[in-house]
Structures are given as structure tokens and as C-alpha cells.
C-alpha positions in Angstrom: -0.3 32.7 13.9 3.5 32.9 13.2 5.5 29.8 13.6 9.3 29.1 13.3 10.6 27.6 10.1 11.7 24.4 12.0 8.1 23.9 13.4 6.6 23.4 10.0 4.9 20.0 9.6 3.2 18.1 6.7 -0.4 19.1 6.3 0.2 22.7 7.6 -1.4 25.5 5.6 0.9 28.4 5.3 0.7 31.9 3.9 3.8 32.4 1.8 4.6 35.1 -0.8 0.9 36.2 -0.9 -0.3 32.7 -1.6 -1.9 29.9 0.4 0.3 26.7 0.4 -0.2 23.2 1.8 2.9 21.5 3.1 3.4 18.1 1.4 6.8 17.0 2.6 9.5 18.2 5.0 13.1 17.3 5.5 15.2 18.6 8.4 18.8 19.1 7.2 21.8 19.9 9.3 24.8 20.5 7.1 28.4 20.2 8.4 28.9 23.9 7.8 26.3 26.5 8.6 23.0 26.4 10.4 20.3 23.7 10.2 17.3 24.3 8.0 13.9 22.7 7.0 13.5 21.8 3.3 9.8 22.2 2.7 7.8 21.0 -0.4 4.5 22.9 -0.7 1.6 23.0 -3.1 -0.3 26.2 -3.8 -4.0 25.6 -2.9 -5.3 28.3 -5.3 -3.5 27.5 -8.6 -1.9 24.1 -7.9 1.8 25.2 -8.4 4.4 23.3 -6.4 7.6 24.7 -4.8 10.5 23.8 -2.6 11.6 26.4 0.0 14.3 26.4 2.7 13.3 27.8 6.1 15.9 28.4 8.8 15.0 28.4 12.5 15.2 32.2 12.5 12.6 32.4 9.7 9.0 32.8 10.6 6.0 32.0 8.5 2.3 32.6 8.9 0.3 29.5 9.7 -3.3 29.8 8.3 -6.3 28.5 10.1 -9.0 27.1 7.8 -12.7 26.8 8.5 -14.0 23.3 8.2 -17.5 22.8 7.0 -19.5 19.6 6.4 -21.0 19.0 3.0 -22.8 16.2 1.2 -21.8 15.0 -2.3 -24.7 15.1 -4.6 -23.6 14.4 -8.2 -21.0 15.0 -10.9 -21.8 17.3 -13.9 -19.1 17.1 -16.6 -15.9 18.5 -15.0 -17.7 19.9 -11.9 -18.9 18.2 -8.7 -22.0 19.4 -6.8 -22.0 19.5 -3.0 -24.7 20.5 -0.6 -24.1 22.4 2.7 -25.7 20.1 5.4 -26.7 23.1 7.5 -28.2 25.5 5.0 -29.0 23.1 2.1 -27.2 25.5 -0.2 -25.5 23.8 -3.2 -22.0 24.6 -4.4 -20.2 23.5 -7.6 -16.4 22.8 -7.5 -14.0 21.6 -10.2 -13.3 17.9 -10.1 -9.5 18.4 -10.1 -9.8 20.0 -6.6 -10.0 16.4 -5.2 -7.3 14.9 -7.4 -7.2 11.1 -7.5 -9.5 10.8 -4.5 -12.5 11.9 -6.7 -12.9 8.3 -8.0 -14.0 7.3 -4.5 -16.9 9.8 -4.3 -20.3 8.1 -3.7 -23.7 9.6 -3.9 -24.7 11.1 -0.5 -21.1 10.8 0.9 -20.3 13.2 3.8 -17.2 15.3 3.0 -15.4 18.2 4.7 -14.6 21.3 2.8 -11.7 23.5 4.0 -12.6 27.1 3.5 -10.3 30.2 3.4 -12.1 33.5 3.4 -15.4 31.7 2.7 -13.8 30.1 -0.4 -13.4 26.3 -0.6 -9.8 25.3 -1.3 -9.8 21.6 -0.6 -12.1 18.7 0.0 -11.4 15.9 2.5 -13.1 12.5 2.0 -13.5 9.9 4.7 -10.2 8.0 5.2 -11.8 4.6 4.3 -14.7 3.7 2.0 -16.6 0.5 1.0 -16.3 -0.7 -2.6 -17.2 -3.8 -4.5 -14.6 -5.9 -6.4 -15.9 -6.3 -10.0 -12.8 -8.1 -11.4 -10.1 -10.1 -9.6 -7.4 -12.3 -11.0 -7.5 -16.0 -10.3 -5.3 -17.3 -7.4 -2.0 -18.8 -8.6 -1.5 -22.2 -7.1 1.3 -22.3 -4.6 1.0 -18.6 -4.0 -0.3 -18.8 -0.5 2.3 -16.7 1.4 0.6 -14.2 3.6 2.3 -11.3 1.8 1.1 -12.2 -1.7 -1.5 -10.0 -3.2 -3.2 -9.9 -6.6 -4.6 -7.0 -8.6 -8.4 -6.3 -8.5 -10.6 -3.7 -10.1 -13.3 -2.0 -8.0 -16.8 -0.8 -9.0 -15.4 2.8 -9.4 -12.7 1.6 -11.9 -9.8 1.9 -9.4 -7.2 -0.9 -9.3 -6.0 -2.1 -5.9 -4.0 -5.1 -4.6 -6.0 -7.5 -2.6 -5.3 -10.8 -0.7 -5.7 -14.0 -2.7 -9.0 -15.0 -1.0 -10.9 -11.9 -2.3 -13.1 -12.8 -5.3 -15.2 -10.8 -7.7 -18.4 -9.6 -6.0 -16.8 -9.2 -2.6 -17.3 -5.9 -0.7 -14.1 -4.5 0.8 -12.9 -1.5 2.7 -10.3 0.6 0.9 -8.0 3.4 2.1 -8.9 6.4 -0.1 -5.6 8.2 -0.1 -3.2 5.2 -0.1 -5.5 3.2 -2.6 -4.9 0.1 -0.6 -6.9 -2.8 0.8 -7.8 -2.5 4.5 -10.2 -5.3 5.1 -13.3 -7.3 4.0 -16.8 -5.9 4.9 -18.3 -8.3 7.4 
């Protein structure tokens, strides 16, 4: 489906210069002289390259539609991750760097969504929020009771997040996977 250069939004998957690109950031610019344009930062989903491109409103670009498929995470094997198709029970191995920083939040049996292009997986989407246990938390500093004060904590997967002062070691919390931030306490 062709879309205008000014209709590009973050998260769109575009076909550009014979590659598949995911839009990371956009900035609409209207200079004093000349026409307006959209400055687009994109990442190639096949080889990981990044680029910045200017699209004018007259430019059109092909928006790619990806197939979404549910998989279950099974285990890690060196630099690869093994997933199972929940419909056919077929297993697939993917490089760990396909997930980036979110790979630290993978848990055995976790349901994930693979984005497929021509039957080839190009990205993995984890749930937005996961439960994790705090294994190490700094002590509360006396007098630091303002609601906006947070302290560093280490989760059972080794990730560091900032948590409110009342969270102690051994507490299970909910964490935003992509922001790496504290959401709430598991009740």
C-alpha cells in the first residue's frame, strides 16, 4: 500500500531502496523557504543499519504489511533463542540480537509475537509488561520520602531499574519491558 511521505508514523514498516525498514522517529519540518518535509529515522530489519531520510508530501513510499504469528519461548542456546509455533508445534531458532535489550526479559514459556515478512521472522514482540523479582535493592535513605524519589534495584534477570523506596529485596514487581521502568507491585 502506497502512502504519502507526510503520513509516515513511528512503528510503520516501509519498503525503501529494496530493503525493509522500521520507522523509529519522525520529525515534521516546515522551513521558512521551500516545502515542508518529514525527517524519518529508520532501521533496516534485515541487516540492522540505520538511516535518516527526508520525505516530501509529494513522495510516496510502500507501506509493508507484516504477518503476525504467536510463538512460545522455549530456551536459549548460546547466541540463539528457540521458539515454538503454538499452532504447528514447529520449533524455530533466531539470533538473540533480534530482540535487542528486551531479550533479558524473556521467561520460559512466555508467549511472544513474531512479525513475519515473506515467511521470514524479522522481529519479536514481547508482552509490554512482565513480572520480575527484586533480588537487590538499596536501603532507604532517611528523609528521602518524597513521592518522586526512587532508588536503584536489580531484578532476577540482572536488569537494573529504579523503584520506589518501599520496594525491598524479594518483592515481585511489574516492569515495562521496553522502557525498563517500574509499573507496580504484584498484589
